ROSE-4610 file (N, C-alpha, C; in Angstrom, 1 decimal, always signed):
// ROSE-4610
residu = [X/X/X/X/X/X/X/X/X/X/X/X/X/X/X/X/X/X/X/X/X/X/X/X/X/X/X/X/X/X/X/X/X/X/X/X/X/X/X/X/X/X/X/X/X/X/X/X/X/X/X/X/X/X/X/X/X/X/X/X/X/X/X/X/X/X/X/X/X/X/X/X/X/X/X/X/X/X/X/X/X/X/X/X/X/X/X/X/X/X/X/X/X/X/X/X/X/X/X/X/X/X/X/X/X/X/X/X/X/X/X/X/X/X/X/X/X/X/X/X/X/X/X/X/X/X/X/X/X/X/X/X/X/X/X/X/X/X/X/X/X/X/X/X/X/X/X/X/X/X/X/X/X/X/X/X/X/X/X/X/X/X/X/X/X/X/X/X/X/X/X/X/X/X/X/X/X/X/X/X/X/X/X/X/X/X/X/X/X/X/X/X/X/X/X/X/X/X/X/X/X/X/X/X/X/X/X/X/X/X/X/X/X/X/X/X/X/X/X/X/X/X/X/X/X/X/X/X/X/X/X/X/X/X/X/X/X/X/X/X/X/X/X/X/X/X/X/X/X/X/X/X/X/X/X/X/X/X/X/X/X/X/X/X/X/X/X/X/X/X/X/X/X/X/X/X/X/X/X/X/X/X/X/X/X/X/X/X/X/X/X/X/X/X/X/X/X/X/X/X/X/X/X/X/X/X/X/X/X/X/X/X]
num = [1/1/1/2/2/2/3/3/3/4/4/4/5/5/5/6/6/6/7/7/7/8/8/8/9/9/9/10/10/10/11/11/11/12/12/12/13/13/13/14/14/14/15/15/15/16/16/16/17/17/17/18/18/18/19/19/19/20/20/20/21/21/21/22/22/22/23/23/23/24/24/24/25/25/25/26/26/26/27/27/27/28/28/28/29/29/29/30/30/30/31/31/31/32/32/32/33/33/33/34/34/34/35/35/35/36/36/36/37/37/37/38/38/38/39/39/39/40/40/40/41/41/41/42/42/42/43/43/43/44/44/44/45/45/45/46/46/46/47/47/47/48/48/48/49/49/49/50/50/50/51/51/51/52/52/52/53/53/53/54/54/54/55/55/55/56/56/56/57/57/57/58/58/58/59/59/59/60/60/60/61/61/61/62/62/62/63/63/63/64/64/64/65/65/65/66/66/66/67/67/67/68/68/68/69/69/69/70/70/70/71/71/71/72/72/72/73/73/73/74/74/74/75/75/75/76/76/76/77/77/77/78/78/78/79/79/79/80/80/80/81/81/81/82/82/82/83/83/83/84/84/84/85/85/85/86/86/86/87/87/87/88/88/88/89/89/89/90/90/90/91/91/91/92/92/92/93/93/93/94/94/94/95/95/95/96/96/96/97/97/97/98/98/98/99/99/99/100/100/100/101/101/101/102/102/102/103/103/103/104/104/104]
x = [-9.6/-9.4/-8.6/-9.1/-8.5/-7.1/-6.2/-4.9/-4.9/-4.3/-4.1/-2.6/-2.3/-0.9/-0.8/+0.2/+0.5/+1.7/+1.7/+2.9/+3.2/+4.4/+4.8/+5.9/+6.0/+7.0/+6.7/+5.4/+5.0/+5.1/+5.7/+5.9/+5.7/+5.3/+5.0/+3.7/+3.0/+1.8/+2.0/+3.1/+3.4/+3.5/+4.3/+4.4/+3.1/+2.4/+1.1/+0.1/+0.0/-0.9/-0.5/+0.8/+1.2/+0.8/+1.0/+0.6/-0.9/-1.7/-3.1/-3.5/-2.9/-3.2/-2.8/-1.8/-1.3/-2.1/-3.1/-3.9/-3.7/-2.9/-2.6/-3.9/-4.0/-5.2/-4.9/-3.6/-3.2/-2.0/-2.0/-0.8/-0.3/+1.1/+1.7/+2.5/+2.2/+2.9/+3.8/+5.1/+6.0/+6.1/+5.8/+5.9/+7.0/+8.2/+9.4/+10.5/+10.7/+11.6/+13.0/+13.7/+15.0/+14.9/+13.7/+13.6/+13.6/+14.3/+14.2/+12.8/+12.0/+10.6/+9.6/+10.1/+9.2/+8.4/+7.1/+6.2/+5.8/+5.8/+5.3/+3.8/+3.2/+1.8/+1.1/+1.7/+1.1/+1.2/+2.3/+2.4/+1.5/+1.3/+0.4/-1.0/-1.4/-2.8/-3.0/-2.0/-2.0/-2.1/-1.4/-1.4/-2.7/-3.2/-4.4/-5.6/-5.6/-6.7/-6.8/-5.7/-5.7/-6.1/-6.2/-6.5/-8.0/-8.4/-9.8/-10.2/-11.5/-12.0/-11.7/-11.6/-11.4/-10.0/-9.1/-7.7/-7.5/-7.0/-6.7/-5.4/-5.4/-4.2/-3.6/-2.3/-1.6/-0.5/-0.5/+0.6/+1.7/+2.9/+4.0/+4.8/+4.9/+5.5/+6.6/+7.5/+8.5/+8.3/+7.7/+7.4/+6.9/+5.7/+5.2/+4.6/+4.7/+4.0/+2.6/+1.7/+0.3/+0.2/+1.0/+0.9/+1.1/+2.2/+2.5/+1.3/+0.8/-0.3/-1.5/-1.9/-3.1/-2.9/-1.8/-1.5/-1.5/-0.9/-0.8/-2.1/-2.9/-4.2/-5.1/-5.1/-5.9/-5.5/-4.2/-3.7/-3.8/-3.5/-3.4/-4.7/-5.7/-7.0/-6.7/-5.9/-5.4/-6.4/-6.4/-7.3/-6.5/-5.2/-4.4/-3.1/-2.6/-1.4/-0.4/+0.7/+1.8/+2.8/+3.0/+3.9/+5.2/+6.3/+7.6/+8.2/+9.0/+9.7/+8.8/+7.6/+6.6/+6.3/+6.3/+6.1/+4.7/+4.4/+3.0/+2.1/+2.6/+1.8/+1.4/+2.4/+2.1/+1.2/+1.4/+0.5/-0.9/-1.2/-2.5/-3.1/-2.3/-2.8/-3.1/-2.4/-2.7/-4.0/-4.2/-5.4/-6.6/-6.5/-7.6/-7.8/-6.8/-6.9/-7.5/-7.1/-7.5/-8.6/-8.7/-9.7/-9.4/-8.2/-7.8/-7.2/-7.2/-6.5/-5.0/-4.4/-2.9/-2.2/-1.1/-0.2/+1.1/+1.6/+2.9/+3.9]
y = [-21.4/-20.7/-19.4/-18.2/-17.0/-16.8/-16.2/-16.0/-14.5/-14.4/-13.1/-12.7/-11.5/-11.1/-9.7/-9.4/-8.0/-7.6/-6.5/-5.9/-4.7/-4.7/-3.8/-2.8/-1.7/-0.7/+0.2/+0.3/+1.1/+2.6/+3.4/+4.8/+5.8/+5.3/+6.2/+5.8/+6.7/+6.3/+5.2/+5.2/+4.2/+2.8/+2.7/+1.4/+0.9/+1.8/+1.4/+1.0/+1.8/+1.4/+0.0/-0.2/-1.5/-2.7/-2.5/-3.5/-3.8/-2.8/-3.0/-3.6/-3.2/-3.7/-5.2/-5.6/-6.9/-7.9/-7.3/-8.2/-8.2/-7.3/-7.3/-7.2/-8.0/-7.9/-6.9/-6.7/-5.8/-4.9/-3.7/-2.8/-2.3/-2.3/-1.9/-0.6/+0.2/+1.5/+1.5/+1.8/+1.7/+3.1/+3.0/+4.1/+3.9/+4.0/+3.8/+4.7/+5.9/+6.8/+6.3/+5.4/+4.9/+4.1/+3.6/+2.8/+3.7/+3.3/+4.0/+4.0/+3.2/+3.1/+3.8/+4.5/+5.2/+6.3/+6.4/+7.4/+8.4/+9.7/+10.7/+10.6/+11.4/+11.4/+11.9/+13.0/+13.5/+12.5/+11.9/+10.9/+9.7/+9.3/+8.2/+8.6/+9.8/+10.3/+10.3/+10.8/+10.8/+9.4/+8.5/+7.1/+6.4/+6.6/+5.9/+6.3/+7.6/+8.0/+7.3/+6.6/+5.9/+4.4/+4.0/+2.5/+2.2/+1.3/+1.0/+0.2/+0.3/-0.4/-1.8/-2.5/-4.0/-4.3/-3.4/-3.6/-3.0/-3.9/-3.4/-2.7/-1.6/-0.8/-1.3/-1.6/-2.1/-1.1/-0.7/+0.1/-0.8/-0.6/-1.4/-0.5/-0.9/-0.1/-0.9/-0.2/-0.7/+0.0/-0.7/-0.2/+1.2/+1.4/+2.8/+3.3/+4.7/+5.3/+5.6/+6.1/+6.3/+7.5/+8.5/+9.6/+9.2/+8.3/+7.9/+7.0/+6.1/+5.3/+6.1/+7.0/+7.8/+8.6/+9.2/+9.9/+9.0/+7.9/+7.0/+6.3/+5.9/+5.3/+6.3/+7.5/+8.6/+8.9/+9.1/+9.5/+8.4/+7.2/+6.0/+5.2/+5.6/+4.9/+3.4/+3.1/+1.7/+0.8/-0.5/-1.5/-2.5/-2.6/-3.6/-2.9/-3.3/-2.8/-3.9/-3.9/-4.9/-4.4/-5.1/-4.6/-5.4/-4.7/-5.3/-4.8/-5.6/-5.2/-4.5/-5.1/-4.6/-5.6/-5.3/-6.3/-6.8/-8.0/-8.5/-7.6/-7.0/-6.1/-4.8/-4.3/-3.1/-3.5/-4.7/-5.1/-5.2/-5.8/-5.8/-4.5/-3.5/-2.1/-1.5/-1.7/-1.2/-1.8/-3.1/-3.7/-3.1/-2.9/-2.4/-0.9/-0.2/+1.2/+1.4/+0.6/+0.9/+0.0/-1.3/-2.2/-2.8/-2.4/-2.9/-4.3/-5.0/-6.2/-6.0/-6.9/-6.7/-7.9/-7.7/-8.8/-8.6/-9.6/-9.5/-10.5]
z = [-11.2/-10.0/-10.4/-10.0/-10.3/-9.5/-10.2/-9.5/-9.0/-7.8/-7.2/-7.4/-7.8/-7.9/-7.5/-6.6/-6.2/-6.9/-7.5/-8.1/-7.2/-6.6/-5.6/-6.0/-5.3/-5.5/-6.7/-7.0/-8.1/-7.7/-8.6/-8.2/-9.3/-10.5/-11.6/-12.2/-12.9/-13.6/-14.6/-15.3/-16.3/-15.7/-14.6/-14.0/-13.4/-12.8/-12.3/-13.4/-14.4/-15.5/-16.1/-16.3/-16.8/-15.9/-14.6/-13.7/-13.7/-13.8/-13.9/-15.2/-16.3/-17.6/-17.7/-16.9/-16.9/-16.0/-15.3/-14.5/-13.0/-12.5/-11.1/-10.3/-9.3/-8.4/-7.2/-7.0/-5.9/-6.4/-6.1/-6.4/-5.1/-5.0/-3.7/-3.9/-2.9/-2.8/-1.5/-1.6/-0.5/+0.2/+1.5/+2.4/+3.4/+2.9/+3.7/+3.1/+3.6/+3.0/+2.5/+3.2/+2.7/+1.4/+1.1/-0.1/-1.4/-2.4/-3.7/-4.3/-3.9/-4.4/-3.5/-2.5/-1.6/-2.4/-2.0/-2.6/-1.5/-1.9/-1.0/-0.9/+0.1/+0.2/-1.1/-1.6/-2.9/-4.0/-4.2/-5.3/-5.0/-3.8/-3.5/-3.9/-3.6/-4.0/-5.5/-6.2/-7.7/-8.2/-7.7/-8.2/-7.8/-6.6/-6.1/-7.0/-7.5/-8.3/-9.6/-10.0/-11.3/-11.1/-9.9/-9.7/-9.7/-10.5/-10.6/-9.3/-9.0/-7.7/-7.6/-8.8/-8.8/-8.3/-8.2/-7.9/-6.5/-5.5/-4.2/-4.1/-3.3/-3.0/-1.7/-1.7/-0.6/-0.2/+1.0/+1.5/+2.2/+1.8/+2.4/+3.4/+4.6/+5.7/+6.5/+7.0/+8.0/+9.3/+10.3/+11.6/+11.6/+11.0/+10.9/+12.1/+12.3/+13.4/+12.9/+13.9/+13.6/+12.6/+12.7/+11.7/+10.3/+10.1/+8.8/+8.2/+9.1/+8.7/+8.3/+9.1/+8.8/+7.5/+7.3/+6.1/+4.8/+4.9/+3.8/+3.5/+4.5/+4.3/+3.6/+4.0/+3.4/+2.0/+1.8/+0.5/-0.5/-0.1/-1.0/-1.1/-0.3/-0.3/-0.1/+0.9/+1.1/+1.6/+1.1/+1.5/+2.4/+2.2/+2.9/+3.3/+4.6/+5.1/+5.2/+4.5/+4.6/+5.5/+6.6/+7.7/+7.8/+7.9/+8.1/+9.3/+10.0/+11.2/+12.3/+12.4/+13.3/+14.3/+15.6/+16.6/+16.6/+17.1/+17.2/+18.0/+19.0/+19.8/+19.0/+18.3/+17.4/+16.3/+15.7/+14.6/+15.1/+16.3/+16.9/+17.1/+17.5/+17.7/+16.4/+15.4/+14.1/+13.5/+13.7/+13.3/+14.0/+15.3/+16.1/+15.7/+15.4/+15.0/+13.6/+12.7/+11.3/+10.8/+11.3/+10.8/+9.5/+8.9/+7.6/+7.6/+6.5/+6.3/+6.5/+7.3/+7.5/+6.9/+6.3/+5.9/+6.6/+7.2/+7.9/+7.4]
């Protein structure tokens, strides 16, 4: 049985490349400005360009607004949204709006 592993908080090409080389099935980019691992839209786009198709890109958010989600999804080419401190109603609205897989 294959193992899935997400390596999160990647913010440099070196850490991203190491996670991918180590077999990560998912790589996580943090979109929460107070976090020391937060990535800007530009950095997310640079990192996303390095990720092969076989590896899923996950955006990690804390109660994001629609503008942040749209910007991050576009820049990071995200396949999954990992939501923290987001109400069930807001989570349902995000699912309806984006159609992406959600982790809560």
